[in-house]
N, C-alpha and C positions, 0 to 999 in steps of 0.2 A: 506428808507434808505442808504441801502448799495450802489446804484448807486451814492446817492449825495459823499458818505463818500469816497468810492473807485476806480470813473470811470468818475467823472462831472470836479477836476481839469486836467485831461489828455485829455478830450476833448476841453476844452477852451484852454489849450496850442496848442490842433492841429488846430483846428478852428479858434482862433483868435478871439472871441468873447464871450464873458458873454450866461450864458444861458437865459436870457432874449429871446434874439434872436429871439431864437424857439420854444416864448411860442403864448397862440393864441391872446393874446393883440395886440402883435407885428404884426402879418399877420392881423389882422382886420385894424391897424392902416395903413398901408401899400396898405389895401384894398382898405380904405379910399382915398388915397391920388392918386391912379390908376383912382379910380373914377370921382377927380376935375380935373387930366389931362386928360382923355380922354375928360371930356368936353371942355377942352381948345383946345383940336387938334383935334375937331370931324368934320372941314374943310379937313383935308386932306384926300383925297381918298382915296390912295391906304393905305389898313389896315398894310401892312409892313413897309412903311413909316411912317405911324400915329403911331405903335408901337412903333419904330425905336425911333422917338421923345419921345412916354411917356417913356421909358426906361432912355434916357441920361437925361432928368428933370429929372427923378426922383435920375436917379446916382449922378447927382448936387447937390443935395436937402438934399441926407444922406450923401454925401463924397464933402462937400464944400474944402478941400485943392485941391482936383484934378485942384481944377479953378486955382491956382498956380502954378502949372506943367507948363513949356514949355519944347515940345517935343526939343530933339536936333535939329539945323539946318545938313539936308543933305548936302554931298556935289555933286554938277552935276558932272553928266562923260561929257568931250566937247571928242567928237567926232570928230578926225580930217578927211576930204577927203585928 
């Protein structure tokens, strides 16, 4: 009870997330999602590329607002010869 009363609010503020994020149920849910995505991307032979695709897909599922964000256009440097 002490942790909830005296430390939880600081933890929520510093991590910008509720305490439910750290629970076992949330971890099991993520496990399920990763297993499903692993089956989707099983045809990618390189394990690093496969994991990169799984992580990207998972990130887009849990943070759909990121799809609306577009990076700023880079200015090209023109070299004069």
